[in-house]
C-alpha positions as CSV (number, residue, x, y, z in Angstrom):
1,M,-3.9,-25.6,2.2
2,D,-2.9,-29.2,1.7
3,I,-2.3,-30.1,-2.0
4,E,-3.6,-33.7,-1.6
5,D,-6.8,-32.4,-0.2
6,I,-7.2,-30.0,-3.2
7,I,-6.6,-32.9,-5.6
8,L,-9.1,-35.2,-3.9
9,Y,-11.8,-32.8,-2.7
10,E,-11.7,-29.5,-4.5
11,R,-13.3,-28.5,-7.7
12,E,-12.2,-25.7,-10.0
13,C,-13.1,-22.5,-8.3
14,T,-12.0,-18.9,-7.5
15,Y,-8.7,-20.1,-6.1
16,V,-8.1,-23.5,-7.8
17,D,-7.6,-24.6,-11.4
18,F,-6.5,-27.8,-13.0
19,K,-4.5,-28.0,-16.3
20,W,-3.7,-31.0,-18.4
21,E,-0.4,-29.7,-19.6
22,E,2.1,-26.8,-19.1
23,Y,1.6,-23.5,-20.9
24,K,4.0,-23.7,-23.8
25,G,4.5,-22.3,-27.3
26,D,1.9,-19.8,-28.5
27,N,-0.2,-20.4,-25.3
28,K,1.9,-18.1,-23.1
29,G,-0.6,-15.2,-23.4
30,E,-3.3,-17.4,-21.9
31,F,-0.9,-18.2,-19.1
32,I,-0.4,-14.5,-18.2
33,K,-4.2,-14.0,-18.4
34,D,-4.8,-16.9,-16.0
35,I,-2.2,-15.6,-13.5
36,V,-3.7,-12.1,-13.6
37,A,-7.2,-13.4,-13.2
38,F,-6.3,-15.5,-10.1
39,A,-4.3,-12.7,-8.6
40,N,-7.4,-10.4,-8.9
41,A,-9.9,-13.0,-7.6
42,D,-12.1,-12.1,-4.6
43,Y,-10.3,-14.4,-2.2
44,N,-7.9,-14.1,0.7
45,G,-4.9,-16.5,0.6
46,D,-2.8,-18.5,-1.9
47,R,-4.2,-19.6,-5.3
48,Y,-3.3,-22.8,-7.1
49,I,-3.0,-24.1,-10.6
50,I,-2.3,-27.8,-10.5
51,I,-0.8,-29.0,-13.8
52,G,-1.0,-32.6,-15.0
53,L,-4.6,-33.7,-14.3
54,K,-8.2,-33.4,-15.2
55,K,-11.2,-33.9,-12.9
56,T,-14.7,-34.9,-13.6
57,A,-17.5,-35.5,-11.2
58,T,-16.5,-39.2,-10.9
59,E,-12.8,-39.6,-11.7
60,I,-9.4,-38.0,-11.9
61,N,-7.1,-38.5,-14.9
62,F,-3.4,-37.8,-14.7
63,N,-0.9,-36.7,-17.3
64,N,2.8,-37.1,-16.1
65,I,4.7,-33.9,-16.6
66,G,8.3,-34.7,-17.5
67,N,11.0,-32.1,-17.4
68,P,8.9,-29.2,-16.3
69,E,9.9,-25.6,-16.9
70,D,12.3,-23.9,-14.5
71,G,10.5,-22.1,-11.6
72,A,12.9,-19.1,-11.8
73,A,12.1,-18.7,-15.5
74,I,8.4,-18.8,-14.8
75,Q,8.8,-16.1,-12.1
76,Q,10.8,-13.9,-14.5
77,R,8.2,-14.3,-17.2
78,I,5.4,-13.2,-14.8
79,N,7.4,-10.2,-13.5
80,A,8.0,-9.1,-17.1
81,A,4.3,-9.1,-18.0
82,I,2.4,-8.3,-14.9
83,E,2.4,-5.4,-12.4
84,P,2.6,-5.0,-9.5
85,E,5.0,-7.9,-8.9
86,L,3.7,-11.3,-7.8
87,N,5.3,-14.0,-5.7
88,V,4.9,-17.2,-7.5
89,T,6.3,-20.7,-7.0
90,Y,6.4,-23.4,-9.7
91,C,7.4,-26.8,-8.3
92,P,7.3,-30.5,-9.3
93,Y,5.0,-32.5,-7.1
94,Q,4.4,-36.3,-6.9
95,Y,1.0,-37.7,-6.1
96,Q,0.5,-41.5,-6.0
97,G,3.3,-42.0,-8.6
98,H,2.1,-39.2,-10.9
99,N,4.4,-36.3,-11.7
100,L,2.5,-33.1,-11.4
101,V,3.5,-29.4,-11.2
102,I,2.0,-27.0,-8.6
103,L,1.9,-23.3,-9.5
104,T,1.2,-21.3,-6.4
105,I,0.4,-17.6,-6.4
106,K,1.4,-16.5,-2.9
107,N,-1.3,-14.4,-1.2
108,P,-1.5,-11.5,-3.7
109,D,-2.4,-8.4,-1.7
110,K,-1.9,-5.5,-4.0
111,P,-4.7,-5.6,-6.6
112,P,-5.5,-4.7,-9.2
113,Y,-2.9,-6.6,-11.2
114,V,-2.6,-5.7,-14.9
115,I,-0.8,-6.9,-18.0
116,T,2.1,-4.7,-18.9
117,K,2.8,-5.6,-22.5
118,D,1.1,-7.0,-25.7
119,I,1.4,-10.8,-26.0
120,I,0.5,-12.8,-29.0
121,N,-1.6,-15.8,-28.0
122,K,-2.3,-18.2,-30.9
123,D,-4.3,-16.0,-33.3
124,K,-5.4,-13.5,-30.6
125,L,-3.6,-10.6,-29.0
126,V,-3.5,-10.2,-25.2
127,R,-3.2,-6.4,-24.8
128,K,-1.2,-4.3,-22.5
129,G,-3.4,-2.8,-19.8
130,E,-5.9,-5.7,-19.7
131,C,-7.1,-6.6,-16.2
132,W,-8.7,-10.0,-15.8
133,V,-10.5,-11.5,-12.8
134,R,-11.3,-15.1,-11.8
135,K,-14.9,-15.8,-10.9
136,G,-15.7,-19.4,-10.0
137,E,-14.4,-21.6,-12.9
138,R,-14.1,-18.8,-15.5
139,K,-12.2,-15.6,-16.0
140,E,-13.4,-12.3,-17.5
141,I,-12.3,-8.7,-18.0
142,A,-12.6,-6.8,-14.7
143,S,-15.6,-4.5,-14.5
144,R,-15.8,-1.1,-12.7
145,K,-17.4,-3.0,-9.8
146,D,-14.5,-5.5,-9.7
147,L,-12.0,-2.6,-9.7
148,D,-13.8,-0.8,-6.8
149,R,-13.8,-4.1,-4.8
150,M,-10.1,-4.6,-5.4
151,Y,-9.2,-1.1,-4.5
152,F,-11.1,-1.0,-1.2
153,S,-10.0,-4.5,-0.4
154,F,-6.4,-3.2,-0.7
155,L,-7.1,-0.2,1.5
156,D,-8.8,-2.4,4.1
157,K,-5.7,-4.8,4.2
158,N,-3.4,-1.8,4.5
159,N,-5.0,0.0,7.4
160,F,-2.6,2.9,7.9
161,E,-4.5,4.4,10.9
162,D,-2.3,2.5,13.5
163,A,0.8,2.5,11.3
164,I,1.2,6.3,11.1
165,S,2.8,8.2,14.0
166,F,3.3,12.0,14.4
167,V,5.8,13.6,16.8
168,F,7.4,17.0,17.2
169,T,10.8,16.8,15.7
170,E,12.2,19.1,18.4
171,S,11.0,16.9,21.4
172,K,10.6,13.5,19.7
173,S,7.2,13.2,21.4
174,D,3.6,14.3,21.0
175,S,4.2,17.3,23.3
176,L,6.4,20.3,22.9
177,N,7.4,23.0,25.5
178,I,8.0,26.5,24.1
179,S,9.5,29.3,26.2
180,A,7.7,32.6,26.0
181,A,9.8,35.5,24.6
182,K,10.4,38.0,27.3
183,D,12.2,41.3,28.1
184,F,13.1,42.1,24.5
185,R,13.2,45.5,22.8
186,L,12.2,46.0,19.2
187,P,14.7,47.7,16.9
188,S,12.2,50.5,16.3
189,Q,12.0,51.2,20.1
190,S,15.7,51.9,20.2
191,K,15.5,54.2,17.1
192,I,12.5,56.0,18.5
193,E,14.3,56.7,21.9
194,D,17.4,57.8,20.1
195,L,15.5,60.2,17.9
196,E,13.4,61.5,20.8
197,Y,16.6,62.2,22.7
198,H,18.1,64.2,19.8
199,I,14.9,66.1,19.4
200,N,15.0,67.0,23.0
201,L,18.6,68.2,22.7
202,K,17.7,70.3,19.7
203,E,14.8,71.8,21.6
204,I,17.1,72.5,24.5
205,E,19.6,74.2,22.2
206,L,16.9,76.4,20.7
207,A,15.6,77.3,24.2
208,K,19.1,78.3,25.3
209,E,19.5,80.5,22.3
210,Q,16.3,82.3,23.3
211,D,17.2,82.5,27.1
212,P,20.8,81.6,27.8
213,Y,20.3,81.7,31.6
214,K,17.5,79.2,31.7
215,N,18.2,75.4,32.2
216,P,15.2,73.7,30.5
217,L,16.4,70.1,31.1
218,A,13.7,69.4,33.7
219,T,11.0,70.7,31.5
220,Y,11.9,69.2,28.1
221,L,13.7,65.9,28.8
222,P,11.3,63.0,29.4
223,T,11.8,60.8,32.4
224,S,12.6,57.7,30.2
225,S,15.3,59.8,28.4
226,K,16.7,61.2,31.6
227,S,17.3,57.6,32.8
228,V,19.5,56.8,29.8
229,F,21.0,60.3,29.4
230,G,24.5,59.2,30.3
231,T,24.5,56.7,27.5
232,L,22.6,58.6,24.9
233,Q,24.6,61.8,25.2
234,Q,27.5,60.0,23.5
235,T,25.5,59.3,20.3
236,Y,25.7,61.9,17.6
237,S,24.3,60.1,14.6
238,Y,21.5,62.7,14.3
239,A,23.5,65.7,15.5
240,Q,23.7,67.3,12.0
241,N,19.9,67.1,11.4
242,S,17.6,70.0,12.0
243,L,14.7,69.7,14.4
244,I,12.2,69.4,11.6
245,E,14.3,66.7,9.9
246,L,14.5,64.8,13.2
247,K,10.7,65.0,13.8
248,N,10.1,63.7,10.3
249,K,12.5,60.9,10.8
250,L,10.6,60.0,14.0
251,I,7.3,59.9,12.2
252,D,8.8,57.7,9.5
253,V,10.2,55.2,12.1
254,K,6.9,55.0,13.9
255,E,5.0,54.4,10.7
256,N,7.4,52.2,8.7
257,S,9.6,50.2,11.1
258,W,7.1,47.4,11.6
259,Q,8.7,45.3,8.8
260,H,12.1,45.4,10.3
261,D,10.6,44.7,13.7
262,E,8.8,41.7,12.3
263,I,12.0,40.3,10.8
264,Y,13.7,40.8,14.1
265,L,10.9,38.9,15.9
266,F,11.1,36.1,13.3
267,Q,14.8,35.7,13.3
268,E,15.6,36.4,17.0
269,K,12.5,35.6,19.1
270,S,10.4,33.0,17.3
271,S,10.5,29.2,17.8
272,K,10.8,26.6,15.1
273,V,8.2,23.8,14.9
274,N,8.4,20.7,12.7
275,F,7.0,17.2,12.8
276,T,8.4,13.8,12.1
277,I,6.2,11.2,10.5
278,L,6.8,7.5,10.6
279,N,4.9,5.1,8.4
280,S,5.4,1.7,10.0
281,G,3.0,-0.1,7.6
282,E,4.0,-2.2,4.6
283,E,3.1,0.2,1.8
284,Y,3.9,3.7,0.7
285,L,1.4,6.4,1.2
286,Q,1.0,8.2,-2.2
287,D,0.4,11.9,-2.9
288,V,0.4,12.9,0.7
289,M,-0.7,16.3,2.1
290,L,-0.5,17.3,5.7
291,E,-2.7,20.0,7.3
292,I,-2.0,21.3,10.8
293,E,-4.9,23.2,12.4
294,M,-3.8,25.4,15.3
295,P,-6.3,27.4,17.3
296,K,-5.7,31.2,17.7
297,V,-4.7,32.0,21.2
298,S,-4.0,35.5,22.6
299,G,-0.2,36.1,22.8
300,I,0.7,33.6,20.1
301,F,1.4,34.4,16.5
302,V,2.3,32.1,13.5
303,F,4.3,33.7,10.7
304,D,2.9,33.2,7.3
305,E,6.2,33.6,5.4
306,F,9.9,33.2,6.0
307,L,11.5,36.5,6.8
308,E,15.2,37.4,6.2
309,Y,17.2,40.6,6.9
310,P,17.5,42.5,3.6
311,S,20.8,42.8,1.7
312,Y,22.0,46.4,1.5
313,N,24.4,45.8,-1.4
314,P,22.7,47.4,-4.4
315,L,25.2,45.8,-6.8
316,K,24.3,42.2,-5.6
317,V,21.1,40.5,-6.7
318,T,20.3,37.7,-4.3
319,P,17.8,35.1,-5.4
320,P,15.2,33.9,-2.8
321,S,16.6,31.4,-0.4
322,F,15.6,27.8,-0.1
323,D,13.8,28.6,3.2
324,I,11.7,31.4,1.6
325,I,10.7,29.1,-1.3
326,R,10.0,26.0,0.8
327,Y,8.3,27.6,3.8
328,P,4.9,25.9,4.3
329,S,1.6,27.4,3.3
330,V,0.1,29.3,6.3
331,K,-3.5,30.6,6.2
332,D,-5.9,31.7,8.9
333,D,-9.4,32.5,9.7
334,E,-11.1,34.0,12.7
335,K,-10.5,31.0,14.9
336,S,-7.4,29.1,13.6
337,Y,-4.2,28.9,11.7
338,Y,-3.8,26.3,9.0
339,I,-0.3,25.1,8.1
340,R,-0.2,22.9,5.0
341,E,2.5,21.0,3.2
342,K,2.6,18.7,0.2
343,I,4.8,15.7,1.1
344,G,4.5,13.5,-1.9
345,S,5.2,9.8,-1.2
346,L,5.5,8.8,2.4
347,K,7.9,5.8,2.4
348,H,7.4,3.0,4.9
349,K,9.8,2.2,7.7
350,I,11.6,5.5,7.3
351,A,11.0,8.5,9.5
352,Q,10.9,11.8,7.6
353,S,10.3,15.4,8.3
354,A,6.8,16.6,7.5
355,L,7.8,20.2,6.6
356,K,10.7,21.1,4.3
357,V,11.2,24.2,6.4
358,P,9.9,24.4,10.0
359,F,7.1,27.0,10.5
360,R,7.8,29.8,13.1
361,I,5.7,30.7,16.1
362,L,6.1,33.7,18.4
363,V,4.8,33.3,21.9
364,T,4.8,36.2,24.4
365,E,4.4,36.5,28.2
366,E,0.7,36.8,27.8
367,S,0.5,33.1,26.7
368,I,2.5,31.6,29.6
369,D,0.9,28.4,31.0
370,K,-1.4,28.0,28.0
371,R,-1.8,24.7,26.3
372,I,-2.5,24.5,22.5
373,V,-3.8,21.4,20.9
374,L,-2.8,20.9,17.2
375,K,-5.0,18.8,15.0
376,C,-2.8,17.1,12.4
377,T,-4.6,15.6,9.4
378,L,-2.9,13.4,6.8
379,Y,-4.5,13.0,3.4
380,A,-3.3,10.5,0.8
381,E,-4.4,9.0,-2.5
382,N,-4.5,5.5,-1.1
383,L,-6.2,6.3,2.2
384,K,-9.9,5.5,2.4
385,K,-10.3,8.4,4.9
386,P,-7.8,10.9,6.3
387,I,-5.7,10.1,9.4
388,T,-6.0,12.6,12.3
389,K,-3.7,12.9,15.3
390,E,-3.4,15.4,18.1
391,L,-0.2,17.1,19.3
392,T,0.2,19.6,22.2
393,I,2.3,22.7,22.6
394,N,2.8,24.0,26.2
395,I,3.9,27.6,26.7
396,I,6.3,27.8,29.6
397,N,8.1,30.5,31.6
398,E,11.8,30.1,31.4
């Protein structure tokens, strides 16, 4: 806006004020109130305080300002008493031979602005925490309605919808290919076959004791065991056990080996999934929480905790690892898995991992060629509404 036009044609209003002299001495509290009030005004653009004149309906009177205060000192005084920070200029200006000073508040876009310390102003105290707002030619303490207007105005100016991007960390894109786990044997399967083999051997030995001339191999040895007989006959880990002990061990393995199998699948056959978020806006997102909704699909399983092989040293107490503690929350219902992570502040211009520890997904041959759409929803204190993006996982046969 042209300063000469303001002097000639503008009246005092939401974005313009005229002052006869500088704010000095015990009037510095009033100065801070004026700055806060202008910064919180319902107006888009720069705001101006022109020092060194008075205007009436019919005339303009001038007061030459000699040796004005230093602009850097003015900016420092404002920064020490108001938050968030404001960008202010304080410059001498000549108009038709008159020495004026122009104080410009440069497009304040982070309201509400508040006073951060007590300031003595003549015989009154300007208190820390006060929030003033300029309305026309006057200023007043901000009401709840004013604060709501400032808050939603700030959110509208900082539309994060187009500024937030989600990609898979592993592929650096919105699509991720995961190979199905194939042709694997669970640890329990090997144990079961080993035990069944030794049980068959014991039964053969007992049969020979009863009839030393009969070869019962074809009767007692299952086909699956016959195929691996050459390998298994070299194993003697269970040779000292009785038949009853071996059968009890077999029952125990079948009933209780699922935990070890699950750890094996987690550690050896699952795929890691994480996300990278970039906030390309101009402001932090505050108190951020991410939720990933993943539909349940046959042949696909999401682990709800981080699994590690146990330590077998009874003398060593091992505390939970970082991965166990920081694994994301995973819940489910009949239709979907929900992976949730509290992120905290999401800085701008810096890409960061969404999950402290990637979640693990197991995909089997049954799910090959399936396509899973993940719904990623970002919640934040300074978002008017959550941001939702979609990412895709493709199950491939490799």
